[in-house]
mmCIF file of the N, C-alpha and C atoms, coordinates in Angstrom:
data_MODEL
# 
_entry.id   MODEL 
# 
loop_
_atom_site.group_PDB 
_atom_site.id 
_atom_site.type_symbol 
_atom_site.label_atom_id 
_atom_site.label_alt_id 
_atom_site.label_comp_id 
_atom_site.label_asym_id 
_atom_site.label_entity_id 
_atom_site.label_seq_id 
_atom_site.pdbx_PDB_ins_code 
_atom_site.Cartn_x 
_atom_site.Cartn_y 
_atom_site.Cartn_z 
_atom_site.occupancy 
_atom_site.B_iso_or_equiv 
_atom_site.pdbx_formal_charge 
_atom_site.auth_seq_id 
_atom_site.auth_comp_id 
_atom_site.auth_asym_id 
_atom_site.auth_atom_id 
_atom_site.pdbx_PDB_model_num 
ATOM 1   N N  . MET A 1 1  ? -0.844  -190.793 43.383 1.00 0.00 ? 1  MET A N  1 
ATOM 2   C CA . MET A 1 1  ? -1.421  -192.123 43.288 1.00 0.00 ? 1  MET A CA 1 
ATOM 3   C C  . MET A 1 1  ? -1.539  -192.687 44.707 1.00 0.00 ? 1  MET A C  1 
ATOM 4   N N  . THR A 1 2  ? -2.720  -193.172 45.016 1.00 0.00 ? 2  THR A N  1 
ATOM 5   C CA . THR A 1 2  ? -2.948  -193.782 46.316 1.00 0.00 ? 2  THR A CA 1 
ATOM 6   C C  . THR A 1 2  ? -3.718  -195.076 46.127 1.00 0.00 ? 2  THR A C  1 
ATOM 7   N N  . LYS A 1 3  ? -3.842  -195.819 47.195 1.00 0.00 ? 3  LYS A N  1 
ATOM 8   C CA . LYS A 1 3  ? -4.593  -197.068 47.135 1.00 0.00 ? 3  LYS A CA 1 
ATOM 9   C C  . LYS A 1 3  ? -6.055  -196.813 46.727 1.00 0.00 ? 3  LYS A C  1 
ATOM 10  N N  . ASP A 1 4  ? -6.624  -195.706 47.243 1.00 0.00 ? 4  ASP A N  1 
ATOM 11  C CA . ASP A 1 4  ? -8.012  -195.380 46.936 1.00 0.00 ? 4  ASP A CA 1 
ATOM 12  C C  . ASP A 1 4  ? -8.197  -194.839 45.519 1.00 0.00 ? 4  ASP A C  1 
ATOM 13  N N  . PHE A 1 5  ? -7.150  -194.199 44.989 1.00 0.00 ? 5  PHE A N  1 
ATOM 14  C CA . PHE A 1 5  ? -7.223  -193.593 43.654 1.00 0.00 ? 5  PHE A CA 1 
ATOM 15  C C  . PHE A 1 5  ? -5.999  -194.001 42.837 1.00 0.00 ? 5  PHE A C  1 
ATOM 16  N N  . PRO A 1 6  ? -5.928  -195.250 42.386 1.00 0.00 ? 6  PRO A N  1 
ATOM 17  C CA . PRO A 1 6  ? -4.716  -195.761 41.744 1.00 0.00 ? 6  PRO A CA 1 
ATOM 18  C C  . PRO A 1 6  ? -4.361  -195.110 40.408 1.00 0.00 ? 6  PRO A C  1 
ATOM 19  N N  . HIS A 1 7  ? -5.306  -194.444 39.755 1.00 0.00 ? 7  HIS A N  1 
ATOM 20  C CA . HIS A 1 7  ? -5.025  -193.848 38.445 1.00 0.00 ? 7  HIS A CA 1 
ATOM 21  C C  . HIS A 1 7  ? -4.907  -192.337 38.509 1.00 0.00 ? 7  HIS A C  1 
ATOM 22  N N  . ARG A 1 8  ? -4.869  -191.795 39.710 1.00 0.00 ? 8  ARG A N  1 
ATOM 23  C CA . ARG A 1 8  ? -4.813  -190.360 39.903 1.00 0.00 ? 8  ARG A CA 1 
ATOM 24  C C  . ARG A 1 8  ? -3.659  -189.751 39.136 1.00 0.00 ? 8  ARG A C  1 
ATOM 25  N N  . PRO A 1 9  ? -3.770  -188.673 38.450 1.00 0.00 ? 9  PRO A N  1 
ATOM 26  C CA . PRO A 1 9  ? -4.885  -187.732 38.426 1.00 0.00 ? 9  PRO A CA 1 
ATOM 27  C C  . PRO A 1 9  ? -5.972  -188.100 37.422 1.00 0.00 ? 9  PRO A C  1 
ATOM 28  N N  . PHE A 1 10 ? -5.892  -189.268 36.839 1.00 0.00 ? 10 PHE A N  1 
ATOM 29  C CA . PHE A 1 10 ? -6.894  -189.709 35.866 1.00 0.00 ? 10 PHE A CA 1 
ATOM 30  C C  . PHE A 1 10 ? -7.981  -190.503 36.564 1.00 0.00 ? 10 PHE A C  1 
ATOM 31  N N  . CYS A 1 11 ? -9.141  -190.610 35.907 1.00 0.00 ? 11 CYS A N  1 
ATOM 32  C CA . CYS A 1 11 ? -10.251 -191.334 36.523 1.00 0.00 ? 11 CYS A CA 1 
ATOM 33  C C  . CYS A 1 11 ? -10.112 -192.844 36.343 1.00 0.00 ? 11 CYS A C  1 
ATOM 34  N N  . SER A 1 12 ? -9.349  -193.274 35.332 1.00 0.00 ? 12 SER A N  1 
ATOM 35  C CA . SER A 1 12 ? -9.193  -194.704 35.076 1.00 0.00 ? 12 SER A CA 1 
ATOM 36  C C  . SER A 1 12 ? -7.952  -194.943 34.229 1.00 0.00 ? 12 SER A C  1 
ATOM 37  N N  . GLN A 1 13 ? -7.576  -196.196 34.102 1.00 0.00 ? 13 GLN A N  1 
ATOM 38  C CA . GLN A 1 13 ? -6.434  -196.554 33.253 1.00 0.00 ? 13 GLN A CA 1 
ATOM 39  C C  . GLN A 1 13 ? -6.747  -196.202 31.803 1.00 0.00 ? 13 GLN A C  1 
ATOM 40  N N  . ARG A 1 14 ? -7.992  -196.380 31.394 1.00 0.00 ? 14 ARG A N  1 
ATOM 41  C CA . ARG A 1 14 ? -8.403  -196.051 30.024 1.00 0.00 ? 14 ARG A CA 1 
ATOM 42  C C  . ARG A 1 14 ? -8.174  -194.569 29.740 1.00 0.00 ? 14 ARG A C  1 
ATOM 43  N N  . CYS A 1 15 ? -8.622  -193.695 30.644 1.00 0.00 ? 15 CYS A N  1 
ATOM 44  C CA . CYS A 1 15 ? -8.436  -192.248 30.460 1.00 0.00 ? 15 CYS A CA 1 
ATOM 45  C C  . CYS A 1 15 ? -6.945  -191.901 30.430 1.00 0.00 ? 15 CYS A C  1 
ATOM 46  N N  . LYS A 1 16 ? -6.168  -192.546 31.278 1.00 0.00 ? 16 LYS A N  1 
ATOM 47  C CA . LYS A 1 16 ? -4.727  -192.314 31.319 1.00 0.00 ? 16 LYS A CA 1 
ATOM 48  C C  . LYS A 1 16 ? -4.096  -192.694 29.981 1.00 0.00 ? 16 LYS A C  1 
ATOM 49  N N  . SER A 1 17 ? -4.479  -193.835 29.433 1.00 0.00 ? 17 SER A N  1 
ATOM 50  C CA . SER A 1 17 ? -3.931  -194.296 28.155 1.00 0.00 ? 17 SER A CA 1 
ATOM 51  C C  . SER A 1 17 ? -4.329  -193.380 27.005 1.00 0.00 ? 17 SER A C  1 
ATOM 52  N N  . ILE A 1 18 ? -5.570  -192.924 27.005 1.00 0.00 ? 18 ILE A N  1 
ATOM 53  C CA . ILE A 1 18 ? -6.038  -192.024 25.950 1.00 0.00 ? 18 ILE A CA 1 
ATOM 54  C C  . ILE A 1 18 ? -5.268  -190.719 25.999 1.00 0.00 ? 18 ILE A C  1 
ATOM 55  N N  . ASP A 1 19 ? -5.114  -190.151 27.178 1.00 0.00 ? 19 ASP A N  1 
ATOM 56  C CA . ASP A 1 19 ? -4.400  -188.889 27.314 1.00 0.00 ? 19 ASP A CA 1 
ATOM 57  C C  . ASP A 1 19 ? -2.946  -189.045 26.897 1.00 0.00 ? 19 ASP A C  1 
ATOM 58  N N  . PHE A 1 20 ? -2.295  -190.119 27.317 1.00 0.00 ? 20 PHE A N  1 
ATOM 59  C CA . PHE A 1 20 ? -0.905  -190.356 26.936 1.00 0.00 ? 20 PHE A CA 1 
ATOM 60  C C  . PHE A 1 20 ? -0.792  -190.483 25.422 1.00 0.00 ? 20 PHE A C  1 
ATOM 61  N N  . GLY A 1 21 ? -1.712  -191.206 24.811 1.00 0.00 ? 21 GLY A N  1 
ATOM 62  C CA . GLY A 1 21 ? -1.707  -191.361 23.354 1.00 0.00 ? 21 GLY A CA 1 
ATOM 63  C C  . GLY A 1 21 ? -1.844  -190.028 22.643 1.00 0.00 ? 21 GLY A C  1 
ATOM 64  N N  . ASP A 1 22 ? -2.700  -189.156 23.172 1.00 0.00 ? 22 ASP A N  1 
ATOM 65  C CA . ASP A 1 22 ? -2.861  -187.835 22.571 1.00 0.00 ? 22 ASP A CA 1 
ATOM 66  C C  . ASP A 1 22 ? -1.576  -187.018 22.657 1.00 0.00 ? 22 ASP A C  1 
ATOM 67  N N  . TRP A 1 23 ? -0.850  -187.118 23.781 1.00 0.00 ? 23 TRP A N  1 
ATOM 68  C CA . TRP A 1 23 ? 0.420   -186.399 23.899 1.00 0.00 ? 23 TRP A CA 1 
ATOM 69  C C  . TRP A 1 23 ? 1.450   -186.966 22.917 1.00 0.00 ? 23 TRP A C  1 
ATOM 70  N N  . VAL A 1 24 ? 1.508   -188.289 22.793 1.00 0.00 ? 24 VAL A N  1 
ATOM 71  C CA . VAL A 1 24 ? 2.471   -188.916 21.882 1.00 0.00 ? 24 VAL A CA 1 
ATOM 72  C C  . VAL A 1 24 ? 2.198   -188.495 20.438 1.00 0.00 ? 24 VAL A C  1 
ATOM 73  N N  . LEU A 1 25 ? 0.915   -188.406 20.075 1.00 0.00 ? 25 LEU A N  1 
ATOM 74  C CA . LEU A 1 25 ? 0.542   -187.996 18.721 1.00 0.00 ? 25 LEU A CA 1 
ATOM 75  C C  . LEU A 1 25 ? 0.566   -186.476 18.531 1.00 0.00 ? 25 LEU A C  1 
ATOM 76  N N  . GLU A 1 26 ? 1.008   -185.767 19.570 1.00 0.00 ? 26 GLU A N  1 
ATOM 77  C CA . GLU A 1 26 ? 1.106   -184.310 19.571 1.00 0.00 ? 26 GLU A CA 1 
ATOM 78  C C  . GLU A 1 26 ? -0.242  -183.634 19.342 1.00 0.00 ? 26 GLU A C  1 
ATOM 79  N N  . ASN A 1 27 ? -1.313  -184.258 19.837 1.00 0.00 ? 27 ASN A N  1 
ATOM 80  C CA . ASN A 1 27 ? -2.623  -183.617 19.810 1.00 0.00 ? 27 ASN A CA 1 
ATOM 81  C C  . ASN A 1 27 ? -2.725  -182.552 20.890 1.00 0.00 ? 27 ASN A C  1 
ATOM 82  N N  . HIS A 1 28 ? -1.893  -182.638 21.913 1.00 0.00 ? 28 HIS A N  1 
ATOM 83  C CA . HIS A 1 28 ? -1.817  -181.633 22.974 1.00 0.00 ? 28 HIS A CA 1 
ATOM 84  C C  . HIS A 1 28 ? -0.473  -180.937 22.820 1.00 0.00 ? 28 HIS A C  1 
ATOM 85  N N  . LYS A 1 29 ? -0.502  -179.668 22.444 1.00 0.00 ? 29 LYS A N  1 
ATOM 86  C CA . LYS A 1 29 ? 0.742   -178.911 22.276 1.00 0.00 ? 29 LYS A CA 1 
ATOM 87  C C  . LYS A 1 29 ? 0.584   -177.551 22.922 1.00 0.00 ? 29 LYS A C  1 
ATOM 88  N N  . ILE A 1 30 ? 1.686   -176.982 23.297 1.00 0.00 ? 30 ILE A N  1 
ATOM 89  C CA . ILE A 1 30 ? 1.712   -175.606 23.773 1.00 0.00 ? 30 ILE A CA 1 
ATOM 90  C C  . ILE A 1 30 ? 2.179   -174.760 22.597 1.00 0.00 ? 30 ILE A C  1 
ATOM 91  N N  . GLU A 1 31 ? 1.331   -173.837 22.184 1.00 0.00 ? 31 GLU A N  1 
ATOM 92  C CA . GLU A 1 31 ? 1.645   -172.993 21.035 1.00 0.00 ? 31 GLU A CA 1 
ATOM 93  C C  . GLU A 1 31 ? 2.850   -172.112 21.334 1.00 0.00 ? 31 GLU A C  1 
ATOM 94  N N  . GLY A 1 32 ? 3.629   -171.843 20.323 1.00 0.00 ? 32 GLY A N  1 
ATOM 95  C CA . GLY A 1 32 ? 4.780   -170.960 20.465 1.00 0.00 ? 32 GLY A CA 1 
ATOM 96  C C  . GLY A 1 32 ? 5.859   -171.338 19.475 1.00 0.00 ? 32 GLY A C  1 
ATOM 97  N N  . GLU A 1 33 ? 6.897   -170.540 19.483 1.00 0.00 ? 33 GLU A N  1 
ATOM 98  C CA . GLU A 1 33 ? 8.019   -170.792 18.590 1.00 0.00 ? 33 GLU A CA 1 
ATOM 99  C C  . GLU A 1 33 ? 8.994   -171.770 19.235 1.00 0.00 ? 33 GLU A C  1 
ATOM 100 N N  . GLU A 1 34 ? 9.651   -172.563 18.405 1.00 0.00 ? 34 GLU A N  1 
ATOM 101 C CA . GLU A 1 34 ? 10.653  -173.491 18.902 1.00 0.00 ? 34 GLU A CA 1 
ATOM 102 C C  . GLU A 1 34 ? 11.809  -172.690 19.481 1.00 0.00 ? 34 GLU A C  1 
ATOM 103 N N  . MET A 1 35 ? 12.263  -173.112 20.632 1.00 0.00 ? 35 MET A N  1 
ATOM 104 C CA . MET A 1 35 ? 13.371  -172.407 21.276 1.00 0.00 ? 35 MET A CA 1 
ATOM 105 C C  . MET A 1 35 ? 14.674  -173.144 21.014 1.00 0.00 ? 35 MET A C  1 
ATOM 106 N N  . LEU A 1 36 ? 15.627  -172.435 20.474 1.00 0.00 ? 36 LEU A N  1 
ATOM 107 C CA . LEU A 1 36 ? 16.953  -172.991 20.222 1.00 0.00 ? 36 LEU A CA 1 
ATOM 108 C C  . LEU A 1 36 ? 17.964  -172.228 21.058 1.00 0.00 ? 36 LEU A C  1 
ATOM 109 N N  . PRO A 1 37 ? 19.064  -172.866 21.459 1.00 0.00 ? 37 PRO A N  1 
ATOM 110 C CA . PRO A 1 37 ? 20.089  -172.155 22.225 1.00 0.00 ? 37 PRO A CA 1 
ATOM 111 C C  . PRO A 1 37 ? 20.611  -170.963 21.415 1.00 0.00 ? 37 PRO A C  1 
ATOM 112 N N  . ASN A 1 38 ? 20.755  -169.802 22.058 1.00 0.00 ? 38 ASN A N  1 
ATOM 113 C CA . ASN A 1 38 ? 21.256  -168.633 21.339 1.00 0.00 ? 38 ASN A CA 1 
ATOM 114 C C  . ASN A 1 38 ? 22.657  -168.212 21.789 1.00 0.00 ? 38 ASN A C  1 
ATOM 115 N N  . ASN A 1 39 ? 23.201  -168.916 22.777 1.00 0.00 ? 39 ASN A N  1 
ATOM 116 C CA . ASN A 1 39 ? 24.594  -168.662 23.163 1.00 0.00 ? 39 ASN A CA 1 
ATOM 117 C C  . ASN A 1 39 ? 25.127  -169.886 23.892 1.00 0.00 ? 39 ASN A C  1 
ATOM 118 N N  . GLU A 1 40 ? 26.424  -169.857 24.189 1.00 0.00 ? 40 GLU A N  1 
ATOM 119 C CA . GLU A 1 40 ? 27.050  -171.029 24.808 1.00 0.00 ? 40 GLU A CA 1 
ATOM 120 C C  . GLU A 1 40 ? 26.468  -171.368 26.160 1.00 0.00 ? 40 GLU A C  1 
ATOM 121 N N  . ASP A 1 41 ? 25.955  -170.367 26.897 1.00 0.00 ? 41 ASP A N  1 
ATOM 122 C CA . ASP A 1 41 ? 25.376  -170.615 28.220 1.00 0.00 ? 41 ASP A CA 1 
ATOM 123 C C  . ASP A 1 41 ? 24.107  -171.443 28.130 1.00 0.00 ? 41 ASP A C  1 
ATOM 124 N N  . ASP A 1 42 ? 23.436  -171.420 26.966 1.00 0.00 ? 42 ASP A N  1 
ATOM 125 C CA . ASP A 1 42 ? 22.196  -172.154 26.796 1.00 0.00 ? 42 ASP A CA 1 
ATOM 126 C C  . ASP A 1 42 ? 22.399  -173.590 26.343 1.00 0.00 ? 42 ASP A C  1 
ATOM 127 N N  . ASN A 1 43 ? 23.623  -173.970 26.002 1.00 0.00 ? 43 ASN A N  1 
ATOM 128 C CA . ASN A 1 43 ? 23.889  -175.344 25.558 1.00 0.00 ? 43 ASN A CA 1 
ATOM 129 C C  . ASN A 1 43 ? 24.073  -176.235 26.772 1.00 0.00 ? 43 ASN A C  1 
ATOM 130 N N  . TYR A 1 44 ? 23.104  -177.089 27.013 1.00 0.00 ? 44 TYR A N  1 
ATOM 131 C CA . TYR A 1 44 ? 23.181  -178.014 28.147 1.00 0.00 ? 44 TYR A CA 1 
ATOM 132 C C  . TYR A 1 44 ? 23.702  -179.339 27.626 1.00 0.00 ? 44 TYR A C  1 
ATOM 133 N N  . GLU A 1 45 ? 24.797  -179.789 28.168 1.00 0.00 ? 45 GLU A N  1 
ATOM 134 C CA . GLU A 1 45 ? 25.367  -181.060 27.728 1.00 0.00 ? 45 GLU A CA 1 
ATOM 135 C C  . GLU A 1 45 ? 25.495  -181.985 28.897 1.00 0.00 ? 45 GLU A C  1 
# 
C-alpha cells in the first residue's frame, strides 16, 4: 500500500471488499483434504 496506490494489490476499495466477502463466504478455496494433527509434534498450542 502506498500513497499512489492506497488499495494495492486491489484496484479499489470496492474490489477489495468484494474479494474479502468471497473469501469469508468460502467462494475461494484451495481444494484438498482437511489436515488434522497426526502426532503430538503436530499439536500447536
